[in-house]
C-alpha positions in Angstrom: 0.0 0.1 0.0 1.5 3.4 -1.2 1.8 5.7 2.1 0.1 8.5 0.1 -3.0 6.3 -0.6 -3.4 5.2 3.0 -6.3 7.6 3.8 -8.0 6.5 0.5 -7.9 3.0 1.3 -9.5 3.8 4.8 -12.0 5.8 3.2 -12.8 2.6 1.0 -12.9 0.3 3.9 -15.2 2.6 5.8 -17.6 3.0 3.2 -18.1 -0.9 2.8 -17.9 -1.3 6.7 -21.1 1.2 6.9 -22.5 -1.2 4.3 -21.8 -4.0 6.8 -19.5 -5.9 4.4 -17.0 -7.9 6.4 -13.4 -6.9 5.3 -10.6 -9.6 4.6 -7.1 -8.7 4.1 -5.3 -10.7 1.6 -2.2 -12.7 2.5 1.3 -11.0 1.7 2.8 -12.4 -1.5 5.8 -14.3 -0.6 8.2 -12.3 -3.0 7.5 -9.4 -0.5 9.2 -11.3 2.3 11.4 -13.9 0.4 13.8 -15.1 2.8 12.5 -18.6 2.9 11.6 -18.8 -0.7 14.8 -18.4 -2.0 16.3 -22.0 -1.8 14.4 -23.8 -4.3 16.3 -26.2 -6.7 13.3 -26.8 -8.6 14.2 -26.9 -12.5 12.0 -24.5 -14.2 11.6 -25.6 -17.7 9.4 -22.7 -18.7 7.5 -20.1 -16.7 4.0 -20.7 -17.8 1.1 -21.3 -15.4 -2.1 -21.9 -17.0 -1.4 -20.4 -20.2 0.2 -17.2 -18.5 3.6 -16.7 -19.4 5.0 -15.4 -16.1 8.4 -14.6 -16.7 7.8 -10.9 -17.4 5.9 -10.6 -14.2 8.6 -12.4 -12.5 11.4 -10.1 -13.7 9.5 -7.2 -12.0 9.4 -8.8 -8.6 12.9 -10.1 -9.0 14.4 -6.8 -10.0 12.8 -4.9 -7.0 13.8 -7.7 -4.6 17.4 -7.6 -6.1 17.7 -3.9 -5.4 15.7 -3.8 -2.0 17.6 -6.7 -0.6 21.0 -5.9 -2.3 21.0 -9.8 -3.5 24.1 -11.0 -5.5 21.8 -13.3 -7.5 21.1 -11.9 -11.3 17.7 -11.2 -12.1 17.2 -14.5 -14.3 18.4 -16.5 -11.1 16.0 -14.7 -8.9 13.3 -15.5 -11.3 13.9 -19.2 -11.2 14.3 -19.4 -7.4 10.7 -17.4 -7.2 8.8 -19.2 -9.6 7.8 -22.3 -7.4 6.5 -19.6 -4.8 4.4 -18.1 -7.8 2.8 -21.3 -8.5 1.9 -21.9 -5.0 0.6 -18.4 -4.9 -1.4 -18.7 -7.8 -3.1 -21.9 -6.7 -4.1 -20.5 -3.2 -5.2 -17.3 -4.8 -7.7 -19.4 -7.0 -8.7 -21.4 -4.0 -9.6 -18.5 -1.8 -11.3 -16.2 -4.4 -13.5 -19.2 -5.6 -14.4 -20.4 -2.2 -15.0 -16.9 -0.4 -15.8 -15.2 -3.8 -15.7 -11.6 -2.4 -18.1 -9.0 -4.0 -15.3 -6.5 -4.2 -11.5 -6.5 -4.3 -9.5 -3.3 -3.3 -5.8 -3.3 -4.3 -2.8 -1.3 -5.7 -2.9 -0.8 -9.6 0.9 -1.9 -10.4 2.3 -4.7 -12.4 3.0 -7.0 -9.6 2.3 -10.7 -10.0 -0.2 -10.9 -7.1 -2.1 -7.8 -8.6 -2.0 -9.1 -12.2 -3.3 -12.5 -10.8 -6.1 -11.0 -8.8 -7.3 -8.8 -11.7 -7.0 -11.6 -14.2 -8.9 -14.4 -12.0 -11.7 -11.7 -10.6 -12.5 -11.1 -14.2 -12.9 -14.7 -14.8 -15.4 -15.0 -11.9 -17.0 -11.7 -12.0 -15.6 -10.0 -8.9 -15.5 -6.2 -9.0 -11.7 -4.9 -8.7 -11.1 -1.6 -7.6 -7.3 -0.7 -8.3 -5.9 2.5 -6.8 -2.5 4.5 -7.8 -1.1 7.9 -7.1 -1.4 10.2 -9.8 0.4 13.6 -10.7 -2.0 15.4 -8.7 -1.6 15.5 -5.1 -5.4 15.6 -4.3 -6.3 13.1 -6.7 -5.6 9.4 -7.3 -6.0 7.0 -10.4 -9.2 4.8 -9.7 -9.7 1.8 -12.1 -12.8 -0.2 -12.0 -13.0 -2.0 -15.2 -9.4 -3.7 -16.2 -8.4 -3.9 -12.6 -4.8 -2.4 -13.5 -3.6 1.3 -13.3 -0.1 2.2 -14.2 0.2 2.4 -18.1 -2.8 0.5 -18.9 -5.7 2.2 -17.4 -8.9 2.2 -19.4 -8.7 5.6 -20.3 -5.1 5.7 -21.8 -5.7 2.5 -23.5 -8.8 2.6 -25.1 -11.4 5.4 -23.9 -9.1 8.0 -25.4 -10.2 6.8 -28.9 -13.7 8.1 -27.9 -12.5 11.4 -25.8 -10.0 12.4 -28.8 -13.0 13.8 -30.7 -14.5 15.7 -27.9 -14.2 19.4 -28.8 -13.4 21.7 -25.9 -15.2 25.0 -25.6 -12.9 28.0 -24.8 -14.5 28.0 -21.4 -13.6 24.4 -21.0 -10.1 25.2 -22.1 -9.8 28.1 -20.0 -11.1 26.0 -16.8 -8.5 23.1 -17.5 -5.8 25.5 -17.7 -6.7 27.4 -14.6 -7.1 24.0 -12.9 -3.5 23.0 -13.7 -1.9 26.2 -13.0 -3.3 26.1 -9.2 -3.1 22.2 -8.9 -1.2 20.8 -5.8 1.7 19.1 -7.3 2.9 15.9 -6.2 6.5 15.1 -7.6 7.6 15.3 -4.1 4.7 13.1 -2.8 6.5 11.8 0.4 4.7 13.5 3.4 8.1 13.1 5.2 10.1 14.9 2.5 10.6 18.7 2.5 10.0 20.1 -0.8 12.8 22.3 -2.2 11.9 25.9 -3.1 11.5 27.2 -6.5 14.5 28.6 -8.2 15.0 31.0 -11.2 16.6 29.6 -14.5 19.6 31.8 -13.6 19.8 30.5 -10.1 19.9 26.8 -11.5 22.4 27.7 -14.3 24.5 29.0 -11.4 24.1 26.0 -9.2 25.0 23.5 -11.9 27.6 25.5 -13.8 25.5 25.7 -17.1 26.9 28.0 -19.8 24.4 30.7 -20.3 24.8 30.3 -24.1 23.7 26.7 -23.8 20.2 25.1 -24.2 19.0 22.8 -21.6 17.5 19.3 -21.8 16.1 17.6 -19.0 16.2 13.9 -18.7 13.4 12.5 -16.3 14.6 9.6 -14.7 12.9 6.9 -12.6 13.4 4.1 -10.1 14.9 1.3 -11.9 12.8 -1.4 -10.2 9.7 0.4 -10.8 7.3 -1.8 -12.6 6.7 0.7 -15.6 10.3 0.4 -16.0 10.8 -3.4 -15.9 7.6 -3.8 -17.5 7.4 -1.0 -20.1 11.0 -0.1 -21.2 11.0 -2.8 -23.9 13.7 -1.0 -26.3 16.4 -1.2 -23.6 18.0 -3.7 -21.5 17.4 -1.5 -18.2 17.0 1.8 -17.2 21.0 2.5 -17.1 21.4 1.7 -20.8 18.5 4.1 -21.9 20.1 7.0 -19.8 23.5 6.6 -21.2 21.8 6.4 -24.7 19.9 9.4 -24.2 23.0 11.3 -22.9 25.2 10.4 -25.5 22.4 11.3 -28.1 23.9 14.8 -27.4 27.6 14.2 -28.2 27.4 16.5 -31.6 24.6 18.7 -30.5 27.4 21.0 -28.6 24.9 23.9 -28.0 23.0 21.7 -25.4 23.7 20.9 -21.8 21.9 17.7 -20.5 20.6 17.6 -16.9 19.6 14.2 -15.6 17.1 14.5 -12.8 17.1 11.0 -10.7 14.1 10.1 -8.9 13.8 11.7 -5.4 13.5 8.4 -3.8 16.6 7.0 -5.2 18.2 8.3 -2.0 16.6 5.1 -0.4 18.7 3.0 -2.6 21.9 4.7 -2.0 21.4 6.7 -5.3 22.4 3.7 -7.1 21.5 5.1 -10.5 23.7 7.9 -10.4 26.5 6.1 -9.1 26.1 3.5 -12.0 26.3 6.5 -14.6 29.3 8.1 -12.9 31.3 5.1 -13.7 30.0 4.8 -17.2 32.1 6.1 -20.1 29.9 8.9 -21.8 30.6 10.7 -24.9 30.8 14.3 -23.6 30.8 16.2 -20.2 28.2 18.9 -20.8 26.1 17.0 -18.1 24.7 17.6 -14.6 23.2 15.1 -12.2 20.2 16.1 -9.9 19.7 13.7 -6.9 17.5 13.9 -4.0 16.0 17.0 -3.2 18.7 19.1 -4.4 16.7 21.3 -7.0 13.1 21.6 -7.5 11.9 19.5 -10.5 9.5 22.1 -11.5 12.4 24.6 -11.6 14.4 22.2 -13.9 11.3 21.9 -16.1 11.3 25.8 -16.4 14.8 26.0 -17.5 14.6 23.3 -19.9 13.9 23.4 -23.5 12.2 19.9 -23.6 12.3 16.6 -21.7 13.3 12.9 -22.2 11.6 10.0 -20.2 10.7 6.5 -20.5 7.4 6.9 -19.2 7.3 9.2 -16.2 4.1 11.2 -15.2 6.7 14.0 -14.8 6.7 14.0 -18.5 3.1 14.7 -18.9 3.5 17.6 -16.3 6.1 19.0 -18.5 4.0 19.0 -21.5 1.8 21.3 -19.2 4.5 23.6 -19.2 4.4 24.0 -22.7 7.5 21.8 -23.4 7.9 18.8 -25.7 8.8 15.2 -24.1 10.5 12.5 -25.8 8.9 9.3 -24.6 10.8 6.1 -24.7 8.6 3.3 -23.4 5.1 2.3 -23.3 3.1 5.1 -21.6 -0.6 6.0 -21.1 0.0 9.6 -22.4 2.2 8.6 -25.5 1.0 8.3 -29.0 -1.8 10.7 -28.3 -0.8 13.4 -30.6 1.2 15.7 -28.5 4.5 13.5 -27.2 7.5 12.6 -29.6 7.5 8.6 -29.3 10.4 6.4 -29.8 9.8 3.4 -31.8 13.5 2.0 -32.0 16.5 2.6 -29.8 18.6 3.2 -33.2 16.3 6.3 -33.9 16.9 8.1 -30.5 19.6 10.2 -31.8 17.6 11.1 -34.9 14.6 11.8 -32.8 16.5 14.1 -30.4 18.1 16.2 -33.3 14.4 16.4 -34.7 13.2 17.8 -31.4 16.1 20.1 -30.6 15.2 21.9 -33.9 11.4 21.9 -33.7 10.7 22.9 -30.1 7.1 24.5 -30.4 3.9 22.7 -30.0 1.7 23.0 -33.3 -1.9 24.2 -32.8 -3.2 20.5 -33.3 -0.7 19.2 -30.7 -2.0 21.5 -28.2 -5.5 20.6 -29.1 -4.7 16.7 -28.6 -3.0 17.6 -25.2 -5.8 19.5 -23.7 -8.3 16.9 -24.7 -6.4 14.1 -23.5 -5.9 15.9 -20.0 -9.5 17.0 -19.8 -10.5 13.5 -20.5 -8.2 11.8 -18.2 -8.9 14.2 -15.3 -12.6 14.1 -15.6 -12.8 10.2 -16.3 -10.0 8.5 -14.5 -9.1 10.6 -11.5 -10.8 10.7 -8.3 -10.7 13.1 -5.5 -9.0 12.2 -2.1 -12.1 13.2 -0.5 -14.3 11.0 1.7 -17.7 12.4 0.2 -16.5 12.1 -3.4 -15.4 8.7 -2.9 -18.6 7.5 -1.2 -20.7 9.2 -4.0 -18.7 7.7 -6.8 -18.9 4.3 -5.4 -22.7 4.7 -4.7 -23.1 5.1 -8.4 -20.7 2.2 -9.1 -22.6 -0.2 -6.7 -25.9 0.8 -7.8 -24.9 -0.3 -11.5 -23.3 -3.4 -10.3 -26.3 -4.4 -8.2 -28.4 -3.8 -11.4 -26.2 -5.7 -13.6 -26.2 -8.8 -11.1 -29.9 -8.9 -11.1 -30.3 -8.5 -14.9 -27.5 -11.1 -15.3 -29.2 -13.5 -13.3 -32.7 -13.3 -14.3 -31.6 -12.7 -18.1 -34.4 -11.7 -20.4 -37.2 -13.3 -18.2 -37.4 -10.4 -15.7 -36.7 -7.8 -18.3 -40.1 -6.4 -18.7 -40.9 -6.1 -14.7 -37.6 -4.4 -14.4 -38.2 -1.7 -17.0 -41.7 -1.1 -15.4 -40.3 -0.5 -12.0 -38.0 2.1 -13.7 -40.4 4.1 -16.0 -43.9 2.5 -15.9 -45.6 5.6 -15.0 -44.8 7.2 -18.2 -44.6 4.4 -20.9 -46.0 0.7 -21.0 -43.8 -1.9 -23.0 -44.4 -5.2 -25.3 -42.2 -7.7 -24.8 -41.3 -7.9 -28.4 -40.1 -4.3 -28.4 -38.0 -4.6 -25.2 -36.3 -7.8 -26.5 -35.4 -5.9 -29.8 -34.1 -3.1 -27.8 -32.1 -5.2 -25.6 -30.6 -7.0 -28.4 -29.6 -3.7 -29.9 -27.8 -2.6 -26.7 -26.2 -5.3 -25.6 -24.8 -6.1 -29.1 -20.9 -6.8 -27.9 -19.3 -5.1 -30.7 -21.4 -1.9 -31.6 -20.4 1.6 -30.6 -23.6 3.1 -29.5 -24.7 6.8 -28.9 -28.0 7.5 -26.6 -29.4 10.9 -26.7 -30.8 12.3 -23.3 -30.5 11.8 -19.7 -34.4 11.6 -18.8 -36.5 8.7 -17.8 -36.2 6.9 -20.8 -32.4 7.0 -20.9 -32.4 5.9 -17.3 -34.2 2.7 -18.2 -31.8 2.2 -21.1 -28.9 2.6 -19.0 -30.2 -0.3 -16.5 -31.1 -2.5 -19.3 -27.5 -2.6 -20.5 -26.0 -5.9 -19.3 -22.5 -5.5 -20.6 -19.5 -3.1 -19.6 -19.9 0.6 -20.6 -16.8 1.2 -22.7 -18.6 1.5 -26.2 -21.7 3.1 -25.0 -22.0 7.0 -24.3 -25.0 9.1 -23.7 -25.2 12.8 -24.8 -27.2 15.7 -23.8 -28.0 19.2 -24.7 -28.1 20.2 -21.2 -24.4 20.1 -20.2 -21.4 21.8 -21.5 -18.6 19.3 -20.7 -18.3 15.5 -20.4 -20.1 14.2 -17.1 -21.2 10.9 -15.7 -24.7 9.3 -16.2 -25.2 6.1 -14.3 -21.8 5.0 -14.6 -21.5 5.9 -18.5 -19.9 8.8 -20.1 -22.1 11.6 -21.3 -21.0 14.2 -23.9 -22.4 17.7 -24.6 -24.5 16.8 -27.9 -23.2 19.9 -29.6 -19.6 18.2 -29.3 -20.1 14.7 -30.6 -18.6 13.4 -33.7 -21.5 11.2 -34.9 -19.6 9.1 -37.4 -17.6 7.4 -34.5 -20.8 5.3 -33.6 -22.4 2.3 -35.2 -25.7 2.9 -33.7 -27.4 6.2 -32.7 -30.6 5.9 -30.5 -33.0 9.1 -30.1 -35.4 9.1 -27.1 -38.9 10.5 -27.3 -38.6 13.6 -25.4 -36.0 15.2 -27.9 -38.2 15.6 -30.8 -36.3 13.3 -32.6 -37.3 13.8 -36.2 -36.4 17.4 -36.1 -33.2 16.6 -34.2 -32.2 14.0 -36.8 -33.1 16.2 -39.7 -31.2 19.4 -38.4 -28.2 17.9 -36.9 -27.6 14.2 -37.6 -28.7 13.2 -41.0 -26.5 15.6 -43.2 -23.4 14.5 -41.1 -24.1 10.7 -41.6 -25.1 11.4 -45.4 -21.9 9.9 -46.7 -21.4 7.7 -43.8 -23.6 4.6 -44.4 -22.1 2.2 -41.6 -24.1 4.2 -38.9 -27.6 3.0 -38.0 -30.2 5.5 -36.4 -33.1 4.6 -34.4 -35.8 6.5 -32.5 -38.1 5.5 -29.4 -41.7 6.8 -30.2 -44.3 7.1 -27.4 -47.6 6.7 -29.2 -50.5 5.8 -27.3 -48.3 4.9 -24.3 -46.7 2.2 -26.4 -42.9 2.6 -26.8 -41.8 1.8 -30.4 -38.4 1.4 -31.9 -38.3 2.9 -35.5 -35.4 2.7 -37.8 -34.8 6.1 -39.3 -31.9 5.0 -41.4 
C-alpha cells in the first residue's frame, strides 16, 4: 500500500464497513518477504501457469527484490528461485477467491504478480476490482474499476481515449482546464516526510549546476530502476541505465546543449544507485549535470529546460503542461496521443533528439490533443481524495453493479418487470419491443450513442448488461463531459456522430427534427451508422429505424 493512498484505502474500507461488508485482508505474497523462498532448486522448464507466461511478471518482482535486498543473484536466477512460490500463490489465490468469492477487491494498481493474478482471476469469476494508484495531482488518485490495472494500462489511456479525442473543448472548458492545472497541488515530491525544495529561477539553476548561459538545456527525467513501469514497459532497452546512457550520448554532437539528468527523489533510499552507476560509465561528452534527492525542485528544472526525455514518467506529462515537448521512450499511458515525440526504436533516439532540438514549439493541433487528453483523463480516470466524493462515486458504481447482477441472473425473463419499475408511470412496453431493444443495446461489438438523460435514458442505462466502454450518452443540457449512471455523457453539440455504429434518439428530444437538423447531413456519406428513435404513441414505446 502506497503511504500517500493510506487515507484513500481507509475511506474505501469505512464505506464498505458502513454497508456491513466484512473486510478481509489478503495474505502477503511470498516475494514481498522472500527469506524462506529463495532456496528452491526446482528445475524450471518454462514460466507458464495456466497459459500465462509469467516471466515478465517475475522479472518485475525479481528486479525490485534484488535492489531492495541487495542480493548478489542475477535477475534471471531470482526468477527461477521465485517461480515455485508463484505457482503456490496462484493456486492458493484461486482457491481463496473461488471459495469466498468476495463481491469486491481493493488493491494497488501496479504490475506486480499478485495484482495481475487478482485482476485476471477476478475477471473470470465476476468479482469487481478497484485498483488504486497515485497520480500527478496531490489531491487526486487513479481509480480503475474496469481493467483492474492502473499504471500505463488504465482504461482511459488504452481505449477510452479513442472516443474522448473527438470531444471538442469550448473556450470556457479550455480556460477552466488551464486554470485547474496552474493552481493544482503538485505531487512530484509526494512523500509526506519529504521537504519540498523551493523554486529557483533559471539563472539560479544555471549558476548552481555550472551551465553555460549560451547553452540550451534538456531535462532527462529518470525513474526508479525497479519500478514496474520500467521493468514492464521499457522494452527498447535492457534496463534503465542503458537508456540513460543512450539519451546522454545522443547529445554528443549537439554542442549547444547541456544535459541535466534528474534522478527520482526516492533513489536516496537505494543509495543513489543509478547515479553512481552512471558516474562509472564512459559517456561521450561532459556537458552533463546530475540532480539527486531534493537538491533542486523538479518544476524549476522544467522551467529552465527546452524539452524533456523520459521512459514513461508522469513528470513527462506534467512537462507538456508547461508547454515543453517530451520524448517518450517506453510504453506510456499518455504517449502516442498526438502531443508527445515517441521513440519506436533505440537506433532512432539520436535522430529523434536532433529533430526535437530543432522543432521545440507545439503545433496548434498538438496543443488541442494535449488539452483533450488532459480533460478526459482528469474527468474520467481521477478521483478526489475526499471521503464524500469517494462515497458518491462508489454509490454510483455499486448501484450499477447491483443492477447488472440482478439482470445477469434473471436474463431476459425479468426484463419487462424491471423496466416497468424504472419507467412504467410514463410508458408501457411490449415484450417484443423490449427484446429488440435489448438485443440492440447489448450487441458486444457496436459503438452506441444514446441521446438524453431523462426517464427513458435511465431505463436504457439499466437494461444494458455489458460493460460501458462502447456506450455513451449525450445531452444538450451539459457543456462538458459528465457521468450518467456509470456511463460517459457528452455535450450533444460536441459529438462526432460518425464515431458510432448505432445512434438511439429518445422520445422527449423531438427526434425527427433533431435527426433532420443535426444528424442526417453529417451521416449522409457515412452509411455504416444506424439511427433509431423511440416513439411514444398511445402509451406504447416503439423502436423505429430512421436509416
